[in-house]
C-alpha positions in Angstrom: -3.1 84.8 99.5 -2.7 82.6 96.1 -1.7 84.4 92.7 -4.5 85.0 91.0 -5.6 82.8 87.7 -4.0 84.1 84.7 -6.9 85.5 82.4 -7.8 86.3 78.7 -5.1 83.9 77.2 -4.6 84.1 73.6 -3.3 81.4 71.4 -1.7 82.1 67.6 0.5 80.2 65.0 2.9 81.3 62.5 2.5 79.1 59.6 5.9 80.0 57.9 8.1 79.7 61.2 6.0 76.8 62.3 6.2 78.1 66.5 3.1 78.6 68.2 2.5 81.5 70.4 0.7 82.5 74.0 0.1 85.5 75.6 -2.3 86.4 78.6 -3.0 89.1 81.1 -0.3 89.7 83.9 -1.2 88.7 87.9 -0.6 90.3 91.1 1.9 89.1 92.6 3.2 86.7 90.2 7.0 85.6 90.3 6.6 83.4 87.7 4.7 81.7 85.2 4.5 77.5 84.1 3.2 77.1 80.6 1.7 74.0 79.7 1.0 72.6 75.7 -0.8 69.5 76.0 -2.1 68.0 72.6 -5.5 65.8 71.9 -2.4 63.1 71.0 -1.0 63.3 75.0 2.1 65.2 73.5 2.7 67.8 76.1 4.9 70.6 76.3 6.0 72.7 79.1 8.3 76.2 80.4 8.8 79.0 82.7 8.6 82.5 82.0 8.3 85.5 84.1 6.4 87.8 81.0 3.3 87.0 79.7 4.0 85.6 77.3 5.3 82.0 75.4 6.5 80.5 72.4 6.4 76.5 71.5 8.4 75.6 68.1 8.3 71.7 69.5 4.6 71.1 68.6 3.4 68.4 66.6 1.8 68.8 63.0 -1.7 68.4 62.6 -2.3 68.6 66.5 -5.0 71.1 68.2 -3.0 72.1 71.7 -4.9 73.0 74.6 -2.7 75.8 76.5 -2.9 76.8 80.1 -0.8 79.5 82.5 -0.3 78.9 86.2 0.9 81.9 88.1 3.9 81.2 90.9 4.1 83.2 93.4 6.4 83.5 96.7 5.0 80.6 98.6 1.9 79.2 96.4 0.8 78.6 92.8 -2.5 79.5 91.0 -4.5 77.2 89.6 -4.1 76.7 85.7 -5.8 78.9 83.5 -8.5 78.2 81.3 -7.3 76.4 78.0 -6.8 78.5 74.8 -6.8 76.2 72.3 -4.1 76.3 69.3 -4.2 73.9 65.8 -0.3 73.3 64.3 0.2 73.9 60.9 -1.3 70.3 58.5 1.3 67.4 58.2 2.5 67.2 55.1 1.1 64.0 53.2 2.8 60.8 52.7 2.3 57.3 50.4 2.0 60.3 47.7 1.7 58.0 44.2 0.9 59.1 40.8 -0.6 56.6 37.6 -2.6 57.2 34.7 -5.6 55.6 33.3 -4.2 53.6 30.4 -7.4 53.8 28.5 -8.4 57.6 29.0 -4.7 59.4 30.0 -6.1 61.1 33.0 -3.6 61.1 35.8 -5.2 59.9 39.6 -2.9 60.9 42.5 -3.6 59.3 46.2 -2.2 60.0 49.4 -2.9 58.8 52.9 -4.9 61.7 54.7 -2.7 63.7 56.8 -3.5 64.9 60.2 -4.7 69.0 60.7 -5.4 68.7 57.1 -9.1 69.9 55.5 -8.0 70.0 52.0 -5.0 68.8 49.3 -3.6 70.2 46.8 -1.7 68.0 44.1 0.6 69.6 41.9 1.9 67.9 38.3 5.6 68.9 37.4 6.3 68.6 33.8 10.0 69.4 32.2 9.1 73.0 31.6 7.4 73.5 34.6 4.1 73.2 37.1 1.7 71.7 34.4 -1.4 71.6 36.5 -3.0 70.5 40.1 -6.2 69.4 41.6 -7.4 70.3 44.1 -9.6 67.4 47.2 -11.0 66.7 50.3 -10.2 63.2 50.1 -7.0 61.7 49.5 -6.6 61.6 45.9 -7.6 63.8 42.4 -7.6 63.5 38.8 -5.3 65.3 36.6 -6.4 65.3 33.0 -4.7 66.1 29.5 -1.1 64.5 30.0 0.6 65.0 27.2 1.5 61.2 26.1 5.0 58.9 26.9 6.2 61.7 29.4 7.8 61.5 32.7 5.8 64.0 35.5 6.6 65.0 39.4 3.9 65.1 41.6 3.5 66.6 44.7 0.7 67.2 47.4 0.1 69.8 50.2 -2.6 69.8 52.9 -4.1 72.5 54.2 -6.1 74.0 56.4 -8.0 77.2 57.1 -5.0 78.8 58.5 -2.0 76.8 57.0 -0.5 74.8 54.7 1.7 71.5 55.0 5.2 71.3 53.2 5.2 69.7 49.9 5.2 66.3 50.1 8.4 64.4 48.6 8.2 64.1 44.8 6.4 60.9 43.2 6.9 60.0 39.6 4.3 59.6 37.4 4.6 57.7 33.5 1.9 58.6 31.3 0.1 56.5 28.9 2.7 56.1 25.6 2.4 57.2 22.5 0.5 55.6 19.7 2.9 54.1 17.7 2.2 55.5 14.1 3.9 54.6 10.6 2.9 51.1 10.7 4.2 49.0 7.8 3.8 45.3 6.5 6.3 43.8 4.3 5.0 40.2 3.6 8.6 37.8 3.2 7.4 35.2 0.3 10.1 32.8 0.7 9.2 32.0 4.3 5.4 33.0 4.5 6.4 35.6 7.3 5.3 39.1 7.8 7.8 41.9 8.9 5.9 44.7 10.6 7.5 48.0 11.3 6.7 51.3 13.1 8.3 54.8 14.4 9.4 55.0 18.0 7.1 56.2 20.5 7.4 58.3 23.2 7.1 56.7 26.3 7.6 53.1 24.7 9.4 50.7 27.0 8.8 47.6 24.1 6.1 47.0 21.6 3.7 44.2 21.1 2.1 43.7 17.2 -1.5 42.4 17.1 -2.8 40.3 13.9 -5.9 38.9 13.4 -7.5 37.1 10.4 -10.6 37.2 8.9 -11.2 34.0 10.0 -10.0 34.8 13.6 -6.7 33.6 13.6 -5.0 36.0 16.3 -1.5 36.2 16.5 1.4 38.5 17.8 5.0 39.5 18.1 7.2 41.9 20.4 9.9 44.0 19.9 12.8 44.1 22.7 13.6 47.7 24.0 13.6 50.2 21.9 13.5 47.9 18.5 10.7 49.3 16.0 10.2 45.9 14.1 8.8 42.7 14.8 7.9 39.2 12.6 4.4 37.2 12.4 5.2 33.8 11.5 3.3 31.0 11.7 0.1 32.9 9.7 -2.6 31.4 8.2 -1.9 30.8 4.5 -4.2 32.9 2.0 -6.0 34.5 4.6 -6.4 38.6 5.0 -4.8 40.3 8.2 -4.8 43.0 10.3 -2.4 44.9 12.1 -1.7 47.1 15.1 0.4 48.2 17.0 1.0 48.9 20.8 3.5 50.9 22.7 4.3 49.2 25.9 5.2 51.3 29.2 5.7 51.2 33.1 2.3 50.8 33.8 0.5 51.3 30.6 0.1 50.5 27.2 -1.0 53.0 24.0 -3.7 52.6 22.3 -3.7 50.6 19.3 -2.0 52.2 16.1 -3.9 52.7 12.6 -4.7 49.4 11.3 -2.4 48.1 8.3 -4.3 45.3 6.4 -2.1 42.6 4.3 -3.1 39.4 2.3 -0.5 36.0 3.4 1.1 33.8 0.3 -1.6 31.3 -1.0 -1.9 28.5 0.4 -1.1 25.1 -1.1 -4.0 23.2 -2.9 -4.8 19.5 -1.6 -3.8 17.3 -4.7 -5.2 13.7 -5.3 -3.9 12.1 -8.1 -5.0 8.8 -10.6 -2.0 6.8 -12.4 -2.6 6.4 -15.9 -0.9 2.4 -16.3 -0.9 2.9 -20.4 1.2 6.0 -20.4 3.6 6.3 -17.4 1.3 9.5 -16.3 -0.2 10.9 -13.2 -3.1 13.1 -13.5 -3.3 15.3 -10.6 -6.0 17.5 -9.5 -7.3 19.8 -6.9 -9.8 22.6 -5.6 -8.4 25.9 -6.4 -7.4 27.6 -3.5 -8.3 31.5 -2.4 -6.2 33.9 -4.6 -4.2 32.0 -6.9 -3.7 32.5 -10.4 -1.5 29.5 -11.4 0.2 25.9 -9.7 2.9 24.1 -10.5 3.4 20.3 -9.5 6.9 19.3 -8.3 7.4 15.2 -8.3 10.4 13.7 -7.2 11.7 10.8 -6.3 14.8 9.7 -3.3 17.0 8.7 -6.0 16.8 12.4 -7.6 14.0 11.9 -10.6 12.2 14.9 -11.3 9.2 15.8 -12.9 7.1 18.6 -13.0 3.7 20.3 -14.5 2.0 23.8 -14.9 -1.5 24.6 -14.7 -4.1 27.4 -14.9 -7.0 25.8 -13.5 -7.3 22.2 -11.5 -5.3 19.7 -13.0 -2.0 18.7 -14.9 -0.5 15.5 -15.7 3.1 14.7 -15.1 4.7 12.9 -17.9 7.4 10.3 -18.1 7.8 8.9 -15.1 10.6 6.5 -14.4 8.5 3.1 -13.4 9.1 1.3 -10.2 9.2 4.8 -8.5 7.9 6.6 -5.9 7.1 10.2 -6.3 6.7 12.6 -3.4 4.5 15.1 -5.3 4.3 18.9 -3.5 1.8 21.6 -4.9 2.6 25.4 -5.0 0.6 28.0 -5.9 0.9 31.3 -7.0 -1.1 34.5 -7.0 0.9 37.0 -8.8 3.2 38.2 -6.0 4.2 35.1 -3.8 4.6 31.7 -4.2 2.9 29.5 -1.6 5.1 26.9 0.8 5.3 23.3 -0.9 2.0 21.7 0.0 1.9 18.2 1.9 4.0 16.0 0.3 1.9 13.2 -1.8 3.5 10.2 -2.5 2.1 8.3 -5.9 4.2 5.2 -7.2 4.3 4.9 -10.7 4.2 1.7 -13.0 6.2 -1.2 -11.8 8.9 -2.3 -14.1 8.9 -5.0 -16.4 10.4 -8.2 -14.6 13.8 -9.0 -16.4 15.4 -12.2 -16.7 13.0 -14.4 -16.7 13.8 -18.4 -16.9 12.1 -21.1 -16.9 12.9 -25.1 -16.2 10.4 -28.1 -16.9 9.9 -30.5 -14.0 9.8 -33.3 -15.8 8.5 -35.1 -13.4 5.1 -33.2 -13.0 4.9 -31.7 -16.3 5.3 -28.2 -14.5 7.1 -25.2 -15.1 9.3 -23.6 -12.6 9.4 -19.7 -13.9 12.0 -17.4 -12.3 13.0 -14.1 -12.5 14.4 -10.6 -11.2 12.8 -7.9 -9.0 10.4 -5.8 -11.1 10.7 -2.3 -9.1 7.5 -1.0 -7.5 5.7 -4.6 -8.0 3.2 -5.9 -5.4 2.6 -9.3 -7.0 3.3 -11.3 -10.2 1.1 -13.0 -12.9 3.1 -15.9 -15.0 1.0 -16.7 -18.1 2.1 -19.1 -20.6 0.5 -19.9 -23.9 0.6 -22.8 -26.1 1.3 -22.6 -30.0 -2.2 -24.5 -30.2 -4.0 -21.8 -27.7 -3.8 -23.2 -24.5 -3.4 -20.8 -22.0 -2.0 -21.5 -18.2 -0.7 -18.9 -14.9 0.4 -18.9 -11.7 0.5 -16.5 -9.6 3.2 -15.5 -6.9 3.9 -12.6 -4.5 8.2 -13.4 -5.0 10.4 -13.7 -8.0 9.2 -17.4 -8.5 6.0 -19.7 -9.1 5.6 -23.0 -10.9 2.7 -23.5 -13.6 1.3 -26.9 -13.6 -0.4 -28.9 -15.4 1.4 -27.9 -19.0 -0.2 -29.4 -21.9 2.3 -32.3 -22.9 4.1 -31.7 -25.9 3.9 -28.2 -26.6 5.7 -25.2 -26.9 4.9 -22.3 -24.7 5.4 -18.5 -24.9 6.5 -17.9 -21.2 5.9 -14.3 -19.7 6.0 -12.2 -16.7 3.4 -9.7 -15.8 4.5 -7.4 -12.8 1.5 -5.7 -11.0 1.6 -3.0 -8.3 -0.5 0.1 -8.0 -3.7 -0.9 -9.7 -2.0 -1.4 -12.8 -1.1 -4.7 -14.7 0.6 -3.6 -18.3 4.1 -4.2 -17.0 5.7 -7.4 -19.0 8.7 -9.1 -19.3 10.1 -10.6 -22.2 9.0 -13.5 -24.0 10.8 -16.8 -23.1 9.8 -20.3 -24.8 9.5 -23.5 -23.3 9.0 -27.1 -24.4 6.7 -29.0 -22.5 7.5 -32.9 -21.9 6.7 -35.4 -25.3 3.0 -36.8 -25.2 2.7 -40.7 -23.6 2.8 -42.6 -27.0 0.0 -44.3 -27.2 -1.6 -47.3 -29.9 1.6 -49.3 -28.6 1.7 -52.5 -31.1 4.0 -55.8 -30.5 4.4 -58.3 -32.8 6.2 -61.6 -32.5 8.2 -63.4 -35.3 7.9 -67.3 -34.0 10.8 -68.3 -36.2 13.4 -65.6 -34.9 11.9 -65.0 -31.6 12.4 -61.2 -32.6 9.8 -59.0 -31.2 8.6 -56.1 -33.9 7.6 -53.0 -31.5 5.2 -49.9 -33.2 3.4 -46.7 -32.3 1.9 -43.6 -33.0 4.5 -40.7 -33.4 4.2 -38.1 -30.1 3.9 -34.4 -30.0 7.1 -33.0 -28.8 9.0 -36.7 -28.7 12.5 -36.5 -30.5 13.5 -40.3 -29.6 11.5 -43.0 -28.3 12.4 -45.8 -25.5 10.4 -49.5 -25.8 10.7 -51.3 -22.6 10.7 -55.0 -22.2 9.4 -56.4 -18.8 9.6 -59.6 -18.5 7.5 -61.4 -15.6 10.8 -62.9 -14.2 12.4 -59.5 -13.8 14.4 -59.9 -16.9 14.3 -56.4 -19.1 15.3 -55.3 -22.5 14.9 -52.0 -23.8 15.3 -50.5 -27.3 15.9 -47.2 -29.2 14.5 -45.2 -31.8 14.1 -41.9 -33.3 11.4 -43.4 -35.4 7.4 -45.3 -34.2 9.4 -48.6 -34.0 11.9 -50.8 -32.7 13.1 -54.5 -32.3 13.6 -56.8 -29.5 15.9 -59.8 -30.6 17.4 -60.6 -26.9 13.9 -61.6 -25.3 14.1 -64.8 -23.4 12.1 -67.0 -24.5 9.1 -68.7 -22.4 8.3 -65.4 -20.7 5.4 -63.0 -20.6 6.7 -59.3 -21.1 5.2 -55.9 -20.3 6.0 -53.5 -23.4 5.5 -50.1 -22.9 7.1 -47.1 -24.4 8.4 -43.8 -23.6 9.0 -39.9 -25.5 11.4 -38.1 -25.1 12.8 -35.0 -26.2 16.3 -33.4 -25.5 15.4 -32.5 -21.7 12.7 -35.1 -20.7 11.3 -38.3 -21.0 7.7 -38.6 -21.1 5.8 -41.2 -18.7 5.3 -44.6 -19.9 2.7 -45.3 -22.2 0.0 -48.2 -21.6 2.1 -51.3 -21.7 1.2 -54.1 -23.6 1.3 -58.2 -23.0 3.5 -60.1 -25.2 4.6 -64.0 -24.3 7.9 -65.0 -26.4 8.2 -67.9 -27.9 8.2 -71.3 -26.0 11.5 -72.3 -24.5 13.6 -75.4 -26.4 12.1 -78.2 -24.2 15.2 -79.9 -21.6 16.3 -82.5 -19.5 14.3 -85.2 -21.9 14.0 -88.9 -21.3 13.2 -91.3 -23.9 12.8 -95.0 -22.9 11.6 -98.6 -24.0 8.6 -99.7 -22.7 9.6 -103.4 -24.4 6.4 -105.5 -23.7 4.7 -102.9 -25.7 6.5 -101.8 -28.3 5.8 -98.2 -27.3 8.5 -95.5 -26.4 8.3 -93.3 -23.4 9.2 -89.2 -23.3 9.6 -87.3 -20.8 11.3 -83.9 -20.4 10.9 -81.0 -17.8 8.0 -78.8 -17.4 8.2 -75.3 -19.5 7.0 -72.0 -18.7 4.3 -70.7 -21.1 3.4 -74.0 -22.9 0.2 -75.3 -23.6 1.3 -78.6 -25.3 4.3 -80.6 -26.8 4.8 -82.2 -29.8 6.8 -85.3 -30.4 8.2 -86.9 -33.3 10.0 -89.9 -34.0 11.5 -91.6 -37.3 13.6 -94.8 -37.6 16.3 -95.2 -40.4 13.7 -97.9 -41.7 11.7 -94.5 -42.4 9.0 -95.4 -40.1 7.9 -92.0 -38.5 5.7 -91.9 -35.4 4.2 -89.1 -33.3 3.0 -88.1 -29.9 1.5 -84.8 -28.4 1.0 -83.8 -24.3 -0.2 -80.8 -22.9 2.3 -82.2 -19.6 5.6 -83.5 -19.7 5.5 -87.1 -21.2 3.8 -89.0 -23.6 4.1 -92.7 -25.3 5.3 -93.6 -28.9 3.6 -96.5 -29.7 4.2 -99.8 -32.4 7.7 -98.6 -32.9 9.8 -101.1 -35.0 12.0 -103.2 -33.0 16.1 -103.0 -33.4 15.5 -99.3 -34.7 18.0 -96.0 -33.6 14.7 -94.1 -33.7 15.8 -89.8 -33.9 13.2 -87.8 -31.6 12.0 -84.3 -32.0 10.4 -82.4 -29.0 8.6 -79.3 -30.1 7.1 -77.2 -27.2 3.7 -75.2 -28.4 1.9 -72.0 -27.5 -1.2 -71.0 -28.5 1.4 -68.7 -31.5 4.8 -70.4 -31.5 6.7 -73.2 -31.3 9.7 -73.8 -29.8 13.4 -74.7 -30.8 13.1 -78.1 -31.2 15.0 -80.4 -29.4 16.5 -83.4 -30.0 17.3 -87.3 -28.4 17.0 -90.7 -29.7 15.5 -93.8 -28.5 16.6 -97.3 -29.2 14.0 -99.6 -29.2 14.2 -103.1 -28.4 15.5 -106.3 -30.3 12.8 -109.4 -31.2 13.4 -112.7 -29.5 12.6 -115.5 -31.3 12.2 -118.8 -29.9 13.6 -121.4 -32.5 13.4 -124.7 -31.3 10.3 -125.5 -32.8 11.0 -124.0 -36.3 14.7 -126.0 -36.0 12.5 -129.5 -35.8 10.4 -128.5 -38.5 12.8 -126.7 -41.0 15.7 -127.8 -40.1 18.6 -125.5 -38.8 20.3 -124.4 -41.6 17.1 -123.0 -43.7 15.4 -120.6 -40.8 19.1 -119.5 -40.0 19.1 -118.3 -43.6 15.5 -117.0 -42.9 15.9 -114.7 -40.5 19.3 -113.6 -41.5 16.9 -112.4 -44.5 14.4 -111.4 -42.6 16.1 -109.3 -39.7 19.2 -108.3 -40.2 19.2 -107.1 -36.5 18.9 -110.5 -34.9 20.3 -112.5 -32.3 19.6 -115.9 -32.2 19.7 -118.0 -29.7 19.9 -121.8 -28.9 17.3 -122.7 -26.5 
């Protein structure tokens, strides 16, 4: 017969010992009992006993175990009993994590849900013991009123109606760092930086100082580690700033500290400059900057020349500037506590320096002046002015250090100066140098020929600027002659006969010679005739005289005179003429003169022998006798030859 099924199973669980117990009523014919426990997750534990109780220590936490008992008899075993349900203790919570709401400083503890738990209790431990607890049916709870800047330990216990779990492992919880106190700001005028300092805050790993201006310029600086100061730079000048410091912890930053206010260094004004060309000064003007009570302008050249002016208003004047320099002008303002940083430099050019070592050279051929000079520092261009003693003005412009002034008036003394122009100034004038222009061309040239001597006298009117004159006579055949004079006349005594001369005069000073004057034409005395040939034309008792043609001869005059006092003339525009009715047997002296419209040439001389007269004396002899006729003829003609036929 099979043993009876065990009845009245009663199970219990010892929360402290974590041991499950089961008791039941004894069954007849039972030799021992087999006890089985199986959880809903499938965990199974079995044991055997010969008593009516059993204890289990191998149960898993947070499980419901179904416990059954079978009776084992001599031959058979019974069916399992009805199950008795046993609930083990809740499991210990895991993944406990505590964090702080950085704004409210309320700590929140969270965990993973534990098997068998019906609710949870979180405990916060401070340095001096438990600080507080919070309970929750969920997997988190909140813990208010934590002190700032502390590190806490958090643990969680899971509970059911019968048992509590063991406490979870401790988890660290950092509260919000304490708000920094004692914030102060010191402005460094030299660097325009603000040095911010404060007292150390509990729980802070580092700090951040935030600053913002009324113009919404935001900036910050950080300290490293426990350092309780930092520096704000790149601040906007002349602005009001508010500063607050925040302590930064592991997870949270503190609320901002109380605000501190400060004003940055004043701004340097934007400056404009106007150059006064006549006083070598610069007028500076600017718009006032907020908070500034005075201003200083500093001007410096690359060579170290310095000029400064100071003002309580919005302008000042830089005086005594060196010529030809570029000054870098910077403005500094003062607000009663700090000076501003120097403003953006403004390049201001001073008046150009006057040109030096002006030299002028006359270009005689064009009556122009080549003027050169040394560079005037700061000059962008130059004007060269020339004023004559008669008030005539001329000029030339140049961007380098020389130029040519054309069209000077002749025979004048010019005062020449060079004006340097730059930066809208034209007041830098060099010293004056003088220049004598080319003498004027002589005019009213007159030439007079002395027929007797062949000398030509030339005269003219005085030329301005002339110290001497040269008259040049250019012959038509290429023959030339010149004469020099320091007066207004000169004499040509070596001009060739029979030529047309073109006579001009030039005027000279120590440097230049004028252009030649208008020329005058002059014919010199005709040349003495040459190549005279005189022949008798016996049949007509006529002398025929010929000669070579001369230059510029209008006519020729031949004069013949015999020893018996006979004179005869002939004139011809050609190269021959005839002397009629010459006495026979005479040796005529011939004088040949060439003539033009003004003068006669020197006389050329020659001789002409007229022929002897032939008488036929036979009739006379027959009439008068030989002796008487011979005497008669001898008396009548002393130069006669008597031939007897």
